[in-house]
N, CA, C and O atoms as a Tripos MOL2 file, in Angstrom:
@<TRIPOS>MOLECULE
protein
  296   295    74     0     0
PROTEIN
NO_CHARGES

@<TRIPOS>ATOM
      1 N         137.7830  119.7390   95.5260 N.3       1 MET1
      2 CA        136.4240  119.2090   95.4630 C.3       1 MET1
      3 C         136.4870  118.1790   96.6560 C.2       1 MET1
      4 O         137.5780  117.6790   96.9300 O.2       1 MET1
      5 N         135.1830  117.7900   97.4900 N.am      2 ILE2
      6 CA        135.4490  116.6810   98.3520 C.3       2 ILE2
      7 C         134.8000  115.4490   97.9600 C.2       2 ILE2
      8 O         133.6230  115.3810   97.6080 O.2       2 ILE2
      9 N         135.5910  114.4930   98.0320 N.am      3 VAL3
     10 CA        135.1230  113.1470   97.1670 C.3       3 VAL3
     11 C         134.3000  112.3160   98.3360 C.2       3 VAL3
     12 O         134.7740  112.2720   99.4710 O.2       3 VAL3
     13 N         132.9690  111.6160   98.0020 N.am      4 THR4
     14 CA        132.2130  110.9140   98.9960 C.3       4 THR4
     15 C         131.4240  110.3130   98.1090 C.2       4 THR4
     16 O         131.4990  110.5060   96.8950 O.2       4 THR4
     17 N         130.3280  109.2690   98.8720 N.am      5 PRO5
     18 CA        130.3540  108.3470   98.2110 C.3       5 PRO5
     19 C         128.9280  108.8330   97.4140 C.2       5 PRO5
     20 O         128.2870  108.1400   96.6250 O.2       5 PRO5
     21 N         128.6690  109.9940   97.7740 N.am      6 PHE6
     22 CA        127.3300  110.9780   96.8160 C.3       6 PHE6
     23 C         128.2000  111.9270   96.1980 C.2       6 PHE6
     24 O         129.4300  111.9030   96.2420 O.2       6 PHE6
     25 N         127.6130  112.6040   95.7270 N.am      7 GLY7
     26 CA        127.9420  114.0630   95.0110 C.3       7 GLY7
     27 C         127.8250  114.1470   93.6490 C.2       7 GLY7
     28 O         127.0070  113.4720   93.0240 O.2       7 GLY7
     29 N         128.7120  115.0590   93.0530 N.am      8 PRO8
     30 CA        128.8760  115.3250   91.5860 C.3       8 PRO8
     31 C         129.2150  113.7070   90.7880 C.2       8 PRO8
     32 O         128.5750  113.3150   89.8110 O.2       8 PRO8
     33 N         130.1660  113.0420   91.3400 N.am      9 SER9
     34 CA        130.4440  111.6820   90.6910 C.3       9 SER9
     35 C         129.0320  110.8500   90.7140 C.2       9 SER9
     36 O         128.8030  110.1790   89.7070 O.2       9 SER9
     37 N         128.3190  110.8370   91.4950 N.am     10 PHE10
     38 CA        127.1740  110.3010   91.5760 C.3      10 PHE10
     39 C         126.3010  110.5500   90.2120 C.2      10 PHE10
     40 O         125.9800  109.7470   89.3360 O.2      10 PHE10
     41 N         126.0100  112.0760   90.3560 N.am     11 PHE11
     42 CA        125.1040  112.5090   89.4030 C.3      11 PHE11
     43 C         125.6310  112.2910   87.7890 C.2      11 PHE11
     44 O         124.8500  112.1780   86.8440 O.2      11 PHE11
     45 N         127.1070  112.2570   87.6740 N.am     12 ARG12
     46 CA        127.7890  112.0490   86.3260 C.3      12 ARG12
     47 C         127.5140  110.5600   86.0010 C.2      12 ARG12
     48 O         127.5260  110.1720   84.8330 O.2      12 ARG12
     49 N         127.2920  109.8200   86.9260 N.am     13 GLY13
     50 CA        127.1830  108.4650   86.4140 C.3      13 GLY13
     51 C         125.4850  108.1080   85.8780 C.2      13 GLY13
     52 O         125.0730  107.5670   84.8520 O.2      13 GLY13
     53 N         124.7440  108.6940   87.1070 N.am     14 ALA14
     54 CA        123.1670  108.8730   86.5590 C.3      14 ALA14
     55 C         123.1420  109.4190   85.4780 C.2      14 ALA14
     56 O         122.9480  108.5410   84.6360 O.2      14 ALA14
     57 N         123.2420  110.5380   84.9460 N.am     15 CYS15
     58 CA        123.4270  111.2610   83.9290 C.3      15 CYS15
     59 C         123.5340  110.3950   82.5330 C.2      15 CYS15
     60 O         122.8570  110.4070   81.5050 O.2      15 CYS15
     61 N         124.6540  109.6600   82.9400 N.am     16 LYS16
     62 CA        125.3490  108.6020   81.2250 C.3      16 LYS16
     63 C         124.2360  107.3740   81.6070 C.2      16 LYS16
     64 O         124.1990  106.4350   80.8110 O.2      16 LYS16
     65 N         123.5000  107.3390   82.5580 N.am     17 ARG17
     66 CA        122.7290  105.9020   82.5700 C.3      17 ARG17
     67 C         121.2350  106.1080   82.3310 C.2      17 ARG17
     68 O         120.3110  105.3080   82.1850 O.2      17 ARG17
     69 N         121.2890  107.3090   82.3360 N.am     18 GLU18
     70 CA        119.3510  107.6150   82.1790 C.3      18 GLU18
     71 C         119.2940  108.8530   81.7100 C.2      18 GLU18
     72 O         119.8270  109.7910   82.3040 O.2      18 GLU18
     73 N         118.5710  108.9960   80.4730 N.am     19 GLU19
     74 CA        118.5050  110.3540   79.4020 C.3      19 GLU19
     75 C         117.2740  110.7100   80.1520 C.2      19 GLU19
     76 O         117.0810  111.8730   80.5080 O.2      19 GLU19
     77 N         116.3740  109.6890   80.4230 N.am     20 ARG20
     78 CA        115.1230  110.5150   81.0850 C.3      20 ARG20
     79 C         115.2090  109.6580   82.6340 C.2      20 ARG20
     80 O         114.8700  108.4800   82.7490 O.2      20 ARG20
     81 N         115.6710  110.4120   83.6420 N.am     21 PRO21
     82 CA        115.5060  109.8790   84.9320 C.3      21 PRO21
     83 C         114.1730  109.9070   85.6860 C.2      21 PRO21
     84 O         113.6050  110.9970   85.7450 O.2      21 PRO21
     85 N         113.6030  108.8500   86.2670 N.am     22 THR22
     86 CA        112.5740  108.5860   87.0390 C.3      22 THR22
     87 C         112.2310  109.7940   88.2460 C.2      22 THR22
     88 O         113.0600  110.5320   88.7780 O.2      22 THR22
     89 N         111.2480  109.7640   88.4110 N.am     23 ILE23
     90 CA        110.7660  110.4020   89.6610 C.3      23 ILE23
     91 C         111.4190  110.1920   90.9320 C.2      23 ILE23
     92 O         111.7630  111.0960   91.6930 O.2      23 ILE23
     93 N         111.5950  108.7670   91.1510 N.am     24 ARG24
     94 CA        112.4460  108.3450   92.3730 C.3      24 ARG24
     95 C         113.6520  108.4660   92.0310 C.2      24 ARG24
     96 O         114.3110  108.6500   93.0540 O.2      24 ARG24
     97 N         114.3710  108.4600   91.0190 N.am     25 ARG25
     98 CA        115.7340  108.8570   91.1950 C.3      25 ARG25
     99 C         116.0760  110.2830   91.3620 C.2      25 ARG25
    100 O         117.1030  110.6500   91.9330 O.2      25 ARG25
    101 N         115.1490  111.1260   90.8250 N.am     26 MET26
    102 CA        115.2980  112.5310   91.0330 C.3      26 MET26
    103 C         115.2150  112.8310   92.3200 C.2      26 MET26
    104 O         116.0310  113.6780   92.6830 O.2      26 MET26
    105 N         114.3560  112.3340   93.2900 N.am     27 GLU27
    106 CA        113.8000  112.6670   94.7680 C.3      27 GLU27
    107 C         115.2880  112.0650   95.4540 C.2      27 GLU27
    108 O         115.9960  112.5400   96.3420 O.2      27 GLU27
    109 N         115.4120  110.9160   94.7010 N.am     28 GLU28
    110 CA        117.1250  110.1550   95.6400 C.3      28 GLU28
    111 C         118.6050  111.2760   95.0770 C.2      28 GLU28
    112 O         119.7180  111.2980   95.6030 O.2      28 GLU28
    113 N         118.3040  111.8040   94.3190 N.am     29 ALA29
    114 CA        119.4760  112.7660   93.5920 C.3      29 ALA29
    115 C         119.6950  114.1100   94.4360 C.2      29 ALA29
    116 O         120.7050  114.7680   94.6850 O.2      29 ALA29
    117 N         118.2530  114.2650   94.8020 N.am     30 ARG30
    118 CA        118.0420  115.7530   95.4430 C.3      30 ARG30
    119 C         118.4140  115.6300   96.9000 C.2      30 ARG30
    120 O         118.9970  116.5630   97.4540 O.2      30 ARG30
    121 N         118.0420  114.2990   97.6760 N.am     31 GLY31
    122 CA        118.5070  113.7840   98.8660 C.3      31 GLY31
    123 C         119.9130  113.8620   99.0490 C.2      31 GLY31
    124 O         120.4260  114.3410  100.0600 O.2      31 GLY31
    125 N         120.5160  113.4170   98.1240 N.am     32 GLU32
    126 CA        121.9680  113.1810   97.9050 C.3      32 GLU32
    127 C         122.7870  114.4700   97.5640 C.2      32 GLU32
    128 O         124.0140  114.5140   97.6510 O.2      32 GLU32
    129 N         122.0670  115.4270   97.2010 N.am     33 THR33
    130 CA        122.7390  116.8750   97.1250 C.3      33 THR33
    131 C         122.6380  117.6710   98.2990 C.2      33 THR33
    132 O         123.4490  118.4310   98.8270 O.2      33 THR33
    133 N         121.2180  117.2680   98.6670 N.am     34 GLU34
    134 CA        121.2870  118.1210  100.2600 C.3      34 GLU34
    135 C         122.2560  117.5110  101.2280 C.2      34 GLU34
    136 O         122.5450  118.2940  102.1330 O.2      34 GLU34
    137 N         122.9240  116.1770  101.3140 N.am     35 LYS35
    138 CA        123.7820  115.4660  102.0840 C.3      35 LYS35
    139 C         125.2560  115.9830  101.4530 C.2      35 LYS35
    140 O         126.1240  116.3650  102.2380 O.2      35 LYS35
    141 N         125.4720  115.9780  100.1780 N.am     36 TYR36
    142 CA        126.8110  116.9560   99.8630 C.3      36 TYR36
    143 C         126.9550  118.3570  100.0170 C.2      36 TYR36
    144 O         128.0850  118.8280  100.1470 O.2      36 TYR36
    145 N         125.7740  119.2090  100.0180 N.am     37 LEU37
    146 CA        126.0580  120.3880  100.3930 C.3      37 LEU37
    147 C         125.9000  120.8250  101.8910 C.2      37 LEU37
    148 O         125.9530  122.0240  102.1640 O.2      37 LEU37
    149 N         125.7150  119.9220  102.8250 N.am     38 GLN38
    150 CA        125.8450  119.8680  103.8130 C.3      38 GLN38
    151 C         127.6940  119.6890  104.0490 C.2      38 GLN38
    152 O         128.2280  120.5700  104.7230 O.2      38 GLN38
    153 N         128.4650  118.7080  103.5610 N.am     39 ILE39
    154 CA        129.5790  118.6450  103.4200 C.3      39 ILE39
    155 C         130.5750  119.6320  102.8970 C.2      39 ILE39
    156 O         131.6180  120.0880  103.3660 O.2      39 ILE39
    157 N         129.8340  119.8440  101.6190 N.am     40 ASP40
    158 CA        130.9060  121.0440  101.1420 C.3      40 ASP40
    159 C         129.7600  122.0860  100.4790 C.2      40 ASP40
    160 O         129.3260  122.1080   99.3270 O.2      40 ASP40
    161 N         129.4280  122.9440  101.6350 N.am     41 PRO41
    162 CA        128.5840  124.1790  101.4240 C.3      41 PRO41
    163 C         128.6410  125.0520  100.0530 C.2      41 PRO41
    164 O         127.6910  125.3970   99.3500 O.2      41 PRO41
    165 N         129.9420  125.2950   99.8870 N.am     42 ASP42
    166 CA        130.5180  126.2780   98.9070 C.3      42 ASP42
    167 C         130.3050  125.3430   97.1630 C.2      42 ASP42
    168 O         130.5010  125.9890   96.1330 O.2      42 ASP42
    169 N         130.0520  124.3950   97.1180 N.am     43 PHE43
    170 CA        130.0670  123.8930   95.6130 C.3      43 PHE43
    171 C         128.9340  124.4630   95.0600 C.2      43 PHE43
    172 O         127.9190  124.9080   95.5960 O.2      43 PHE43
    173 N         129.2860  124.3740   93.8460 N.am     44 SER44
    174 CA        128.4630  125.3270   92.7280 C.3      44 SER44
    175 C         128.3260  124.4090   91.5570 C.2      44 SER44
    176 O         129.1570  123.5010   91.5310 O.2      44 SER44
    177 N         127.6190  124.4410   90.7660 N.am     45 ILE45
    178 CA        127.6430  123.8790   89.1330 C.3      45 ILE45
    179 C         128.8980  124.6490   88.5190 C.2      45 ILE45
    180 O         129.6770  124.0150   87.8080 O.2      45 ILE45
    181 N         129.0870  125.8490   88.7490 N.am     46 ALA46
    182 CA        130.1940  126.6390   88.2600 C.3      46 ALA46
    183 C         131.3590  126.0400   88.5390 C.2      46 ALA46
    184 O         132.2030  125.9210   87.6500 O.2      46 ALA46
    185 N         131.6360  125.4590   90.1260 N.am     47 ALA47
    186 CA        132.7500  125.0310   90.6250 C.3      47 ALA47
    187 C         132.9540  123.5860   90.1820 C.2      47 ALA47
    188 O         134.1050  123.1630   90.0720 O.2      47 ALA47
    189 N         131.9380  122.8280   89.9300 N.am     48 GLY48
    190 CA        131.7510  121.3910   89.1570 C.3      48 GLY48
    191 C         132.4980  121.6510   87.8710 C.2      48 GLY48
    192 O         133.4860  120.9690   87.5990 O.2      48 GLY48
    193 N         132.1480  122.4340   87.2120 N.am     49 GLU49
    194 CA        132.4570  122.6400   85.4700 C.3      49 GLU49
    195 C         134.2260  123.2390   85.2630 C.2      49 GLU49
    196 O         134.7980  123.3740   84.1810 O.2      49 GLU49
    197 N         134.7450  123.4890   86.4920 N.am     50 LYS50
    198 CA        136.0560  123.8990   86.6400 C.3      50 LYS50
    199 C         136.6650  122.9590   87.0870 C.2      50 LYS50
    200 O         137.8480  123.0240   86.7530 O.2      50 LYS50
    201 N         136.4040  121.9970   87.7630 N.am     51 THR51
    202 CA        136.8330  120.7380   88.5890 C.3      51 THR51
    203 C         136.9240  119.5100   87.6280 C.2      51 THR51
    204 O         137.8970  118.7570   87.6410 O.2      51 THR51
    205 N         135.9160  119.3610   86.8400 N.am     52 GLU52
    206 CA        135.6200  118.0380   86.0190 C.3      52 GLU52
    207 C         136.4230  118.1860   84.7830 C.2      52 GLU52
    208 O         136.0530  119.2180   84.2230 O.2      52 GLU52
    209 N         137.2260  117.6810   84.2150 N.am     53 ALA53
    210 CA        137.4730  117.4140   83.0750 C.3      53 ALA53
    211 C         137.0990  116.5790   81.9520 C.2      53 ALA53
    212 O         137.1470  115.3600   82.1100 O.2      53 ALA53
    213 N         136.7110  117.0930   80.7670 N.am     54 TYR54
    214 CA        135.7080  116.2480   79.5970 C.3      54 TYR54
    215 C         136.3210  116.9880   78.2170 C.2      54 TYR54
    216 O         136.2330  118.1400   77.7920 O.2      54 TYR54
    217 N         137.0160  115.7150   77.6960 N.am     55 ALA55
    218 CA        137.2580  115.9730   76.1730 C.3      55 ALA55
    219 C         136.3790  116.5170   75.3900 C.2      55 ALA55
    220 O         136.7220  117.3420   74.5440 O.2      55 ALA55
    221 N         134.7480  116.0260   75.6050 N.am     56 ASP56
    222 CA        133.6160  116.1040   75.1800 C.3      56 ASP56
    223 C         133.0880  117.1940   75.4590 C.2      56 ASP56
    224 O         132.8510  117.0390   76.6560 O.2      56 ASP56
    225 N         132.6920  118.3190   75.1610 N.am     57 PRO57
    226 CA        131.6690  119.4590   75.3500 C.3      57 PRO57
    227 C         130.2320  118.8890   75.6280 C.2      57 PRO57
    228 O         129.5170  119.5540   76.3770 O.2      57 PRO57
    229 N         129.8130  117.8940   75.1760 N.am     58 MET58
    230 CA        128.4400  117.5820   75.2990 C.3      58 MET58
    231 C         128.2920  116.6640   76.7900 C.2      58 MET58
    232 O         127.2690  116.5950   77.4710 O.2      58 MET58
    233 N         129.4710  116.0650   77.0470 N.am     59 GLU59
    234 CA        129.7060  115.3430   78.0780 C.3      59 GLU59
    235 C         129.4450  116.4320   79.4480 C.2      59 GLU59
    236 O         128.6540  116.4080   80.3900 O.2      59 GLU59
    237 N         130.2140  117.0950   79.1510 N.am     60 LEU60
    238 CA        130.3750  118.5350   80.0710 C.3      60 LEU60
    239 C         128.8340  118.7000   80.5460 C.2      60 LEU60
    240 O         128.3630  118.4680   81.6590 O.2      60 LEU60
    241 N         128.0190  119.2880   79.0740 N.am     61 LYS61
    242 CA        126.5360  119.8710   79.1420 C.3      61 LYS61
    243 C         125.6650  118.8260   80.1130 C.2      61 LYS61
    244 O         124.7450  119.2300   80.8240 O.2      61 LYS61
    245 N         126.0370  117.5800   80.0520 N.am     62 ARG62
    246 CA        125.1690  116.1980   80.3610 C.3      62 ARG62
    247 C         125.4870  116.1760   81.8240 C.2      62 ARG62
    248 O         124.6410  115.7630   82.6160 O.2      62 ARG62
    249 N         126.7360  116.6260   82.2540 N.am     63 PHE63
    250 CA        126.9580  116.3850   83.7460 C.3      63 PHE63
    251 C         126.5320  117.6410   84.3470 C.2      63 PHE63
    252 O         126.1030  117.5100   85.4930 O.2      63 PHE63
    253 N         126.5350  118.9980   83.8090 N.am     64 THR64
    254 CA        126.1170  119.9000   84.6960 C.3      64 THR64
    255 C         124.4900  119.9840   84.9190 C.2      64 THR64
    256 O         123.9420  120.2760   85.9820 O.2      64 THR64
    257 N         123.8400  119.6630   83.6730 N.am     65 ASP65
    258 CA        122.1990  119.2860   83.3030 C.3      65 ASP65
    259 C         121.6660  118.2210   84.6480 C.2      65 ASP65
    260 O         120.7840  118.2490   85.5060 O.2      65 ASP65
    261 N         122.6480  117.4140   84.2830 N.am     66 GLY66
    262 CA        122.1760  116.6770   85.8620 C.3      66 GLY66
    263 C         122.4710  117.0890   87.2160 C.2      66 GLY66
    264 O         121.8240  116.6200   88.1520 O.2      66 GLY66
    265 N         123.6380  118.1470   87.4380 N.am     67 LEU67
    266 CA        123.7680  118.6610   88.8410 C.3      67 LEU67
    267 C         122.2950  119.6740   88.8240 C.2      67 LEU67
    268 O         121.6150  119.8070   89.8420 O.2      67 LEU67
    269 N         121.9520  120.3340   87.5250 N.am     68 ARG68
    270 CA        120.7230  121.3020   87.8890 C.3      68 ARG68
    271 C         119.6150  120.7560   88.2490 C.2      68 ARG68
    272 O         118.8770  121.2400   89.1070 O.2      68 ARG68
    273 N         119.3370  119.4110   87.4590 N.am     69 LYS69
    274 CA        118.2340  118.8160   87.9830 C.3      69 LYS69
    275 C         118.1420  118.1720   89.3310 C.2      69 LYS69
    276 O         117.0880  117.9600   89.9300 O.2      69 LYS69
    277 N         119.3160  117.8890   89.7390 N.am     70 ALA70
    278 CA        119.5810  117.2340   91.1830 C.3      70 ALA70
    279 C         119.5460  118.6630   92.5490 C.2      70 ALA70
    280 O         119.5520  118.5140   93.7710 O.2      70 ALA70
    281 N         119.5110  119.9040   91.7850 N.am     71 GLY71
    282 CA        119.2800  121.3470   92.7890 C.3      71 GLY71
    283 C         120.3860  121.7560   93.0440 C.2      71 GLY71
    284 O         120.2910  122.6120   93.9240 O.2      71 GLY71
    285 N         121.7500  121.5430   92.6320 N.am     72 PHE72
    286 CA        122.6080  122.0380   92.8030 C.3      72 PHE72
    287 C         122.4730  123.2890   92.4910 C.2      72 PHE72
    288 O         121.6930  123.5790   91.5840 O.2      72 PHE72
    289 N         123.3240  124.4740   93.2880 N.am     73 PRO73
    290 CA        123.3600  126.1210   93.0130 C.3      73 PRO73
    291 C         124.1310  126.3000   91.7140 C.2      73 PRO73
    292 O         125.0060  125.5140   91.3530 O.2      73 PRO73
    293 N         123.7980  127.2580   91.1100 N.am     74 GLU74
    294 CA        124.5350  127.7160   90.0260 C.3      74 GLU74
    295 C         126.0410  128.2540   90.4480 C.2      74 GLU74
    296 O         126.8050  128.6900   89.5870 O.2      74 GLU74
@<TRIPOS>BOND
     1     1     2 1
     2     2     3 1
     3     3     4 2
     4     3     5 am
     5     5     6 1
     6     6     7 1
     7     7     8 2
     8     7     9 am
     9     9    10 1
    10    10    11 1
    11    11    12 2
    12    11    13 am
    13    13    14 1
    14    14    15 1
    15    15    16 2
    16    15    17 am
    17    17    18 1
    18    18    19 1
    19    19    20 2
    20    19    21 am
    21    21    22 1
    22    22    23 1
    23    23    24 2
    24    23    25 am
    25    25    26 1
    26    26    27 1
    27    27    28 2
    28    27    29 am
    29    29    30 1
    30    30    31 1
    31    31    32 2
    32    31    33 am
    33    33    34 1
    34    34    35 1
    35    35    36 2
    36    35    37 am
    37    37    38 1
    38    38    39 1
    39    39    40 2
    40    39    41 am
    41    41    42 1
    42    42    43 1
    43    43    44 2
    44    43    45 am
    45    45    46 1
    46    46    47 1
    47    47    48 2
    48    47    49 am
    49    49    50 1
    50    50    51 1
    51    51    52 2
    52    51    53 am
    53    53    54 1
    54    54    55 1
    55    55    56 2
    56    55    57 am
    57    57    58 1
    58    58    59 1
    59    59    60 2
    60    59    61 am
    61    61    62 1
    62    62    63 1
    63    63    64 2
    64    63    65 am
    65    65    66 1
    66    66    67 1
    67    67    68 2
    68    67    69 am
    69    69    70 1
    70    70    71 1
    71    71    72 2
    72    71    73 am
    73    73    74 1
    74    74    75 1
    75    75    76 2
    76    75    77 am
    77    77    78 1
    78    78    79 1
    79    79    80 2
    80    79    81 am
    81    81    82 1
    82    82    83 1
    83    83    84 2
    84    83    85 am
    85    85    86 1
    86    86    87 1
    87    87    88 2
    88    87    89 am
    89    89    90 1
    90    90    91 1
    91    91    92 2
    92    91    93 am
    93    93    94 1
    94    94    95 1
    95    95    96 2
    96    95    97 am
    97    97    98 1
    98    98    99 1
    99    99   100 2
   100    99   101 am
   101   101   102 1
   102   102   103 1
   103   103   104 2
   104   103   105 am
   105   105   106 1
   106   106   107 1
   107   107   108 2
   108   107   109 am
   109   109   110 1
   110   110   111 1
   111   111   112 2
   112   111   113 am
   113   113   114 1
   114   114   115 1
   115   115   116 2
   116   115   117 am
   117   117   118 1
   118   118   119 1
   119   119   120 2
   120   119   121 am
   121   121   122 1
   122   122   123 1
   123   123   124 2
   124   123   125 am
   125   125   126 1
   126   126   127 1
   127   127   128 2
   128   127   129 am
   129   129   130 1
   130   130   131 1
   131   131   132 2
   132   131   133 am
   133   133   134 1
   134   134   135 1
   135   135   136 2
   136   135   137 am
   137   137   138 1
   138   138   139 1
   139   139   140 2
   140   139   141 am
   141   141   142 1
   142   142   143 1
   143   143   144 2
   144   143   145 am
   145   145   146 1
   146   146   147 1
   147   147   148 2
   148   147   149 am
   149   149   150 1
   150   150   151 1
   151   151   152 2
   152   151   153 am
   153   153   154 1
   154   154   155 1
   155   155   156 2
   156   155   157 am
   157   157   158 1
   158   158   159 1
   159   159   160 2
   160   159   161 am
   161   161   162 1
   162   162   163 1
   163   163   164 2
   164   163   165 am
   165   165   166 1
   166   166   167 1
   167   167   168 2
   168   167   169 am
   169   169   170 1
   170   170   171 1
   171   171   172 2
   172   171   173 am
   173   173   174 1
   174   174   175 1
   175   175   176 2
   176   175   177 am
   177   177   178 1
   178   178   179 1
   179   179   180 2
   180   179   181 am
   181   181   182 1
   182   182   183 1
   183   183   184 2
   184   183   185 am
   185   185   186 1
   186   186   187 1
   187   187   188 2
   188   187   189 am
   189   189   190 1
   190   190   191 1
   191   191   192 2
   192   191   193 am
   193   193   194 1
   194   194   195 1
   195   195   196 2
   196   195   197 am
   197   197   198 1
   198   198   199 1
   199   199   200 2
   200   199   201 am
   201   201   202 1
   202   202   203 1
   203   203   204 2
   204   203   205 am
   205   205   206 1
   206   206   207 1
   207   207   208 2
   208   207   209 am
   209   209   210 1
   210   210   211 1
   211   211   212 2
   212   211   213 am
   213   213   214 1
   214   214   215 1
   215   215   216 2
   216   215   217 am
   217   217   218 1
   218   218   219 1
   219   219   220 2
   220   219   221 am
   221   221   222 1
   222   222   223 1
   223   223   224 2
   224   223   225 am
   225   225   226 1
   226   226   227 1
   227   227   228 2
   228   227   229 am
   229   229   230 1
   230   230   231 1
   231   231   232 2
   232   231   233 am
   233   233   234 1
   234   234   235 1
   235   235   236 2
   236   235   237 am
   237   237   238 1
   238   238   239 1
   239   239   240 2
   240   239   241 am
   241   241   242 1
   242   242   243 1
   243   243   244 2
   244   243   245 am
   245   245   246 1
   246   246   247 1
   247   247   248 2
   248   247   249 am
   249   249   250 1
   250   250   251 1
   251   251   252 2
   252   251   253 am
   253   253   254 1
   254   254   255 1
   255   255   256 2
   256   255   257 am
   257   257   258 1
   258   258   259 1
   259   259   260 2
   260   259   261 am
   261   261   262 1
   262   262   263 1
   263   263   264 2
   264   263   265 am
   265   265   266 1
   266   266   267 1
   267   267   268 2
   268   267   269 am
   269   269   270 1
   270   270   271 1
   271   271   272 2
   272   271   273 am
   273   273   274 1
   274   274   275 1
   275   275   276 2
   276   275   277 am
   277   277   278 1
   278   278   279 1
   279   279   280 2
   280   279   281 am
   281   281   282 1
   282   282   283 1
   283   283   284 2
   284   283   285 am
   285   285   286 1
   286   286   287 1
   287   287   288 2
   288   287   289 am
   289   289   290 1
   290   290   291 1
   291   291   292 2
   292   291   293 am
   293   293   294 1
   294   294   295 1
   295   295   296 2
@<TRIPOS>SUBSTRUCTURE
     1 MET1         2 RESIDUE 1 A MET
     2 ILE2         6 RESIDUE 1 A ILE
     3 VAL3        10 RESIDUE 1 A VAL
     4 THR4        14 RESIDUE 1 A THR
     5 PRO5        18 RESIDUE 1 A PRO
     6 PHE6        22 RESIDUE 1 A PHE
     7 GLY7        26 RESIDUE 1 A GLY
     8 PRO8        30 RESIDUE 1 A PRO
     9 SER9        34 RESIDUE 1 A SER
    10 PHE10       38 RESIDUE 1 A PHE
    11 PHE11       42 RESIDUE 1 A PHE
    12 ARG12       46 RESIDUE 1 A ARG
    13 GLY13       50 RESIDUE 1 A GLY
    14 ALA14       54 RESIDUE 1 A ALA
    15 CYS15       58 RESIDUE 1 A CYS
    16 LYS16       62 RESIDUE 1 A LYS
    17 ARG17       66 RESIDUE 1 A ARG
    18 GLU18       70 RESIDUE 1 A GLU
    19 GLU19       74 RESIDUE 1 A GLU
    20 ARG20       78 RESIDUE 1 A ARG
    21 PRO21       82 RESIDUE 1 A PRO
    22 THR22       86 RESIDUE 1 A THR
    23 ILE23       90 RESIDUE 1 A ILE
    24 ARG24       94 RESIDUE 1 A ARG
    25 ARG25       98 RESIDUE 1 A ARG
    26 MET26      102 RESIDUE 1 A MET
    27 GLU27      106 RESIDUE 1 A GLU
    28 GLU28      110 RESIDUE 1 A GLU
    29 ALA29      114 RESIDUE 1 A ALA
    30 ARG30      118 RESIDUE 1 A ARG
    31 GLY31      122 RESIDUE 1 A GLY
    32 GLU32      126 RESIDUE 1 A GLU
    33 THR33      130 RESIDUE 1 A THR
    34 GLU34      134 RESIDUE 1 A GLU
    35 LYS35      138 RESIDUE 1 A LYS
    36 TYR36      142 RESIDUE 1 A TYR
    37 LEU37      146 RESIDUE 1 A LEU
    38 GLN38      150 RESIDUE 1 A GLN
    39 ILE39      154 RESIDUE 1 A ILE
    40 ASP40      158 RESIDUE 1 A ASP
    41 PRO41      162 RESIDUE 1 A PRO
    42 ASP42      166 RESIDUE 1 A ASP
    43 PHE43      170 RESIDUE 1 A PHE
    44 SER44      174 RESIDUE 1 A SER
    45 ILE45      178 RESIDUE 1 A ILE
    46 ALA46      182 RESIDUE 1 A ALA
    47 ALA47      186 RESIDUE 1 A ALA
    48 GLY48      190 RESIDUE 1 A GLY
    49 GLU49      194 RESIDUE 1 A GLU
    50 LYS50      198 RESIDUE 1 A LYS
    51 THR51      202 RESIDUE 1 A THR
    52 GLU52      206 RESIDUE 1 A GLU
    53 ALA53      210 RESIDUE 1 A ALA
    54 TYR54      214 RESIDUE 1 A TYR
    55 ALA55      218 RESIDUE 1 A ALA
    56 ASP56      222 RESIDUE 1 A ASP
    57 PRO57      226 RESIDUE 1 A PRO
    58 MET58      230 RESIDUE 1 A MET
    59 GLU59      234 RESIDUE 1 A GLU
    60 LEU60      238 RESIDUE 1 A LEU
    61 LYS61      242 RESIDUE 1 A LYS
    62 ARG62      246 RESIDUE 1 A ARG
    63 PHE63      250 RESIDUE 1 A PHE
    64 THR64      254 RESIDUE 1 A THR
    65 ASP65      258 RESIDUE 1 A ASP
    66 GLY66      262 RESIDUE 1 A GLY
    67 LEU67      266 RESIDUE 1 A LEU
    68 ARG68      270 RESIDUE 1 A ARG
    69 LYS69      274 RESIDUE 1 A LYS
    70 ALA70      278 RESIDUE 1 A ALA
    71 GLY71      282 RESIDUE 1 A GLY
    72 PHE72      286 RESIDUE 1 A PHE
    73 PRO73      290 RESIDUE 1 A PRO
    74 GLU74      294 RESIDUE 1 A GLU
């Protein structure tokens, strides 16, 4: 996975901070998703699940839910 100032790590932090993200935050997330996919067009939620290590399955679910809300492809 490519490490950038935005991308999956951005969404992981956002998901932990906000259970109910605001419209503005979701618009910001979608914009960051577009930027990230320009750099790594092959990234998907399935790829993120394979590369992110979570001991707690609920944390992984929260992470992938955040990616979905942000508009990453399955």
